[in-house]
C-alpha positions in Angstrom: 52.2 -12.2 -163.2 54.8 -11.7 -165.9 53.5 -8.2 -166.5 53.8 -7.4 -162.8 57.4 -8.7 -162.7 58.3 -6.7 -165.8 56.9 -3.5 -164.2 58.8 -4.2 -161.0 62.0 -4.8 -162.9 61.6 -1.6 -164.8 61.0 0.3 -161.6 64.1 -1.3 -160.1 66.2 -0.1 -163.1 64.8 3.4 -162.9 65.5 3.5 -159.1 69.0 2.3 -159.5 69.6 4.8 -162.3 68.4 7.6 -160.2 70.6 6.6 -157.3 73.6 6.3 -159.5 72.9 9.7 -161.0 72.5 11.2 -157.5 75.8 9.6 -156.4 77.5 11.0 -159.4 76.1 14.5 -158.7 77.3 14.3 -155.0 80.8 13.3 -156.1 80.9 16.1 -158.7 79.8 18.6 -156.1 82.5 17.5 -153.7 85.6 17.9 -155.8 86.4 21.1 -153.9 87.7 21.4 -150.3 87.3 24.8 -148.8 90.2 25.1 -146.3 90.2 27.9 -143.7 93.8 28.0 -142.5 97.0 29.9 -141.6 99.5 31.2 -144.1 102.1 28.5 -145.1 100.0 25.6 -143.7 98.9 24.3 -147.2 102.0 24.4 -149.5 101.2 24.8 -153.2 103.1 21.7 -154.2 101.1 19.5 -151.8 97.8 21.0 -153.0 98.7 20.0 -156.6 99.8 16.5 -155.4 96.5 16.1 -153.4 94.5 17.0 -156.5 96.4 14.5 -158.6 95.8 11.7 -156.1 92.1 12.5 -155.2 90.7 14.8 -157.9 89.9 17.3 -155.1 90.8 20.9 -155.5 91.8 22.7 -152.3 90.7 26.3 -152.0 92.8 28.0 -149.3 91.3 30.9 -147.4 94.0 32.4 -145.1 92.8 33.3 -141.6 93.6 33.4 -137.9 91.8 32.3 -134.8 89.6 35.3 -134.4 88.5 35.4 -138.0 87.9 31.6 -138.1 85.5 31.9 -135.1 83.8 35.0 -136.6 83.3 33.4 -140.0 82.0 30.1 -138.6 79.8 31.8 -136.1 78.2 33.9 -138.8 77.3 30.8 -140.9 76.7 28.5 -137.9 79.5 26.2 -139.1 78.9 26.6 -142.8 80.8 27.9 -145.8 84.0 25.9 -145.2 84.8 22.2 -145.2 87.9 22.2 -142.9 89.4 24.8 -140.5 92.6 25.0 -138.5 92.0 26.7 -135.1 94.4 26.5 -132.2 93.4 23.8 -129.8 92.8 26.3 -127.0 90.2 28.1 -129.2 87.9 25.2 -129.8 86.1 23.8 -126.7 84.7 27.1 -125.3 83.5 28.2 -128.8 82.1 24.8 -129.5 80.2 24.6 -126.2 78.6 28.0 -126.9 78.0 28.1 -130.6 78.3 24.5 -131.9 80.2 25.4 -135.0 82.2 22.2 -135.3 81.3 18.5 -135.6 82.9 15.7 -133.5 86.0 14.0 -134.9 85.4 10.5 -136.2 88.7 9.0 -135.1 88.1 5.9 -137.2 88.7 8.0 -140.2 92.0 9.5 -139.0 95.3 7.6 -139.5 96.4 7.9 -135.9 99.3 5.4 -136.5 101.2 8.3 -138.2 100.6 10.8 -135.3 102.6 11.5 -132.2 100.5 9.9 -129.4 101.3 12.7 -126.8 99.9 15.3 -129.2 96.8 13.3 -129.9 96.2 12.8 -126.2 96.7 16.5 -125.5 94.4 17.7 -128.2 91.7 15.1 -127.3 91.8 16.4 -123.7 91.8 20.0 -124.6 89.0 19.9 -127.2 86.6 17.7 -125.2 83.0 18.9 -125.1 80.2 16.7 -123.8 82.2 13.5 -124.3 83.2 14.3 -127.9 86.6 15.6 -129.2 86.8 18.3 -131.9 90.4 18.6 -133.1 93.2 16.6 -134.7 96.7 17.9 -134.1 98.6 19.4 -137.0 101.5 21.6 -136.1 103.0 23.0 -132.9 105.5 25.6 -131.5 107.1 25.8 -128.1 108.5 28.2 -125.6 111.5 27.2 -123.5 115.0 28.4 -122.8 117.7 29.9 -125.0 121.0 29.4 -123.2 124.7 30.1 -123.8 125.7 26.6 -122.6 129.4 27.6 -122.4 128.7 30.5 -120.1 125.8 29.1 -118.1 125.9 25.3 -118.3 123.7 24.8 -115.2 120.6 26.6 -116.5 118.1 23.8 -117.1 114.7 25.2 -116.1 112.8 28.4 -116.0 113.4 29.0 -112.2 117.2 29.1 -113.0 116.5 32.5 -114.5 115.8 33.7 -111.0 119.2 32.7 -109.6 121.2 35.7 -108.3 124.4 34.2 -109.7 123.1 35.3 -113.1 122.2 38.9 -112.1 121.8 41.2 -115.1 122.5 38.4 -117.6 119.0 36.9 -118.2 115.7 38.1 -119.7 112.1 37.1 -120.2 108.9 38.8 -121.2 106.4 40.1 -118.7 103.6 38.2 -120.3 101.2 35.4 -119.1 103.4 32.5 -120.5 106.2 33.6 -118.1 103.8 33.4 -115.1 102.7 29.9 -116.2 106.3 28.7 -117.0 107.6 29.9 -113.7 104.7 28.2 -112.0 105.5 24.8 -113.5 109.2 25.2 -112.7 108.3 26.1 -109.0 106.1 23.0 -108.5 102.6 24.3 -109.4 100.3 22.9 -112.1 98.8 26.2 -113.5 96.7 24.6 -116.2 95.1 22.3 -113.6 94.4 25.3 -111.4 92.3 26.8 -114.3 89.5 24.8 -112.8 89.6 26.8 -109.5 90.0 30.5 -109.9 90.5 31.1 -106.2 93.4 28.7 -106.1 94.7 30.2 -109.4 94.7 33.6 -107.7 96.8 32.2 -104.8 99.2 30.7 -107.4 99.5 34.1 -109.1 100.2 35.8 -105.8 103.0 33.4 -105.1 104.5 33.8 -108.5 104.2 37.6 -108.2 106.2 37.5 -105.0 108.9 35.3 -106.6 109.3 37.5 -109.7 109.3 40.7 -107.6 112.1 39.2 -105.5 114.0 38.3 -108.7 113.7 41.7 -110.3 117.4 42.5 -109.6 118.4 39.4 -111.5 116.6 40.1 -114.7 118.3 42.6 -117.1 115.0 43.6 -118.8 111.6 42.3 -119.7 112.0 42.2 -123.5 109.4 43.0 -126.0 111.4 43.1 -129.2 112.7 39.7 -130.4 115.4 41.2 -132.6 116.8 43.1 -129.6 116.8 39.8 -127.6 118.7 38.0 -130.3 121.3 40.7 -130.5 121.8 40.7 -126.8 122.3 36.9 -126.8 124.7 37.2 -129.7 126.8 39.8 -128.0 127.0 37.9 -124.7 125.2 40.7 -122.9 122.6 38.0 -122.0 123.5 34.4 -121.4 119.9 33.0 -121.1 116.3 33.9 -121.8 112.9 32.4 -122.1 112.0 32.3 -125.8 111.0 30.2 -128.8 112.8 27.3 -130.4 113.1 29.0 -133.8 115.0 31.9 -132.2 117.3 29.5 -130.4 118.0 27.5 -133.5 118.8 30.6 -135.5 121.4 31.6 -132.9 122.8 28.0 -132.8 123.5 28.2 -136.5 125.6 31.3 -135.8 127.2 30.1 -132.5 127.1 26.4 -131.5 127.5 27.5 -127.8 123.9 29.0 -127.9 121.0 26.7 -128.2 117.3 26.1 -127.4 116.8 23.9 -124.4 113.5 22.2 -123.3 113.1 23.0 -119.6 113.1 20.1 -117.2 109.6 21.2 -116.0 108.4 21.0 -119.6 108.2 23.5 -122.5 105.0 25.5 -123.0 103.4 24.8 -126.4 100.5 25.7 -128.7 99.0 23.3 -131.2 97.1 24.2 -134.3 94.6 21.6 -135.3 92.2 20.4 -137.9 88.5 20.9 -137.0 85.6 20.1 -139.3 82.9 22.7 -139.4 79.4 21.6 -138.5 78.0 22.2 -142.0 81.0 20.9 -144.0 79.9 19.8 -147.4 82.9 17.7 -148.0 83.6 15.7 -144.9 85.2 12.8 -146.8 87.6 15.3 -148.5 88.4 16.9 -145.1 89.6 13.5 -143.7 91.4 12.8 -146.9 93.3 16.1 -146.6 94.1 15.5 -142.9 95.6 12.1 -143.6 97.4 13.3 -146.7 99.0 16.3 -145.1 100.1 14.3 -142.0 101.9 11.7 -144.0 105.5 11.9 -142.8 107.0 12.9 -146.2 104.3 15.6 -146.7 104.4 16.9 -143.1 108.2 17.3 -143.6 107.6 19.7 -146.5 105.8 22.1 -144.1 108.4 21.8 -141.3 111.4 22.2 -143.7 109.8 25.5 -144.9 108.3 26.9 -141.7 110.6 25.3 -139.0 107.5 24.5 -136.8 107.0 21.0 -135.4 104.5 18.6 -136.8 102.2 16.0 -135.2 103.4 13.5 -137.8 105.7 11.3 -135.7 108.0 10.0 -138.5 108.4 13.3 -140.4 111.9 13.6 -139.0 113.1 11.0 -141.4 112.3 13.4 -144.3 113.6 16.7 -142.7 116.6 18.6 -143.9 119.5 17.3 -141.8 120.1 20.6 -140.0 116.4 20.9 -139.1 116.2 17.3 -138.0 119.2 17.8 -135.8 117.5 20.9 -134.2 114.4 18.8 -133.2 116.6 15.9 -132.1 118.5 18.1 -129.7 115.8 20.4 -128.5 112.5 18.6 -128.8 113.1 14.8 -128.7 110.1 12.5 -128.0 110.7 12.6 -124.2 110.6 16.5 -124.3 107.3 16.4 -126.2 105.9 13.9 -123.7 106.8 16.4 -120.9 105.3 19.4 -122.7 102.6 21.6 -121.2 100.1 22.2 -123.9 97.9 25.4 -123.7 94.3 24.6 -122.9 91.3 27.0 -123.3 91.7 30.1 -121.1 88.6 30.5 -118.7 86.8 33.8 -118.7 88.3 36.4 -116.3 91.6 34.6 -115.9 93.6 37.0 -118.2 92.4 40.0 -116.2 93.7 38.3 -113.0 97.0 37.7 -114.6 97.2 41.3 -115.9 96.8 42.7 -112.4 99.7 40.6 -111.1 101.9 41.6 -114.0 101.2 45.3 -113.4 102.2 44.8 -109.8 105.5 43.2 -110.8 106.3 45.9 -113.2 105.5 48.7 -110.7 107.5 47.2 -107.8 111.0 48.5 -106.9 
């Protein structure tokens, strides 16, 4: 009996030793996080700090939406531990190719995130009851207004008002159609679910923009030209991005970015974990680390884009914090219209309407 017990004890020690060695091997193999991301999203100083805190080295592979999809499709979700696609480029790709794994929200520190962004990303990355993205950074499109010369411009539809004839501008691009739709009482993103109704919406917006052609000075393509026209007073309002508005505000306090009353349009870049990530624990560690308020502020101070980290404003440079407080306070974010995935065929429909607008007299 004693001999049997000794043998069992020896086997137990061997088994425990093997398990410990295996665990050590797994840890040593997971000291690298392969991050597929956009330029500027992983500042070098934060990478060094993360390694000091966790022992994990972050390898940054700079990319964009198209390349991310291509790389992850080619490997069926392998080769990278964490990716950063835009939220509107996740659900359709996931449904067709299965390149990501569901987010385990129990591992995300949601207490440090803006709840409106979390809700938007959960909604727009939903596939078969699972969500596939965590919000990271965002940018918006709203109004740049010379508030001294046009104090009553508050929404996109105000750019159609004949009283501002020849003094306003916007692009002839799909965001303009969508923005005008929200301003005129439609819900364009909800209409994505019914392309017949979406076509009716496009027809109505086309009629409105054709009628307003005498009001608009031009459909700008060059942002530098737009900024110069606003500086000179040639234009008093335009549909454009917050960074452009804040740049002009630094030069002339009368000009500023305004969140439209019908809500800004906005994109969100997310964190998504590839299906074959080999360092899932490291991926969640990086997500929580980079979205700490003080760390998120490092990105926003450098790049001027918003962050999903709700308390990052406490750590922003004063001028940048003031920009967000004026132009994109919490109530504006809660009213934001976040871009969802674009259904197949929809952009072709929009293109035909825009061609008709351009061609009209």
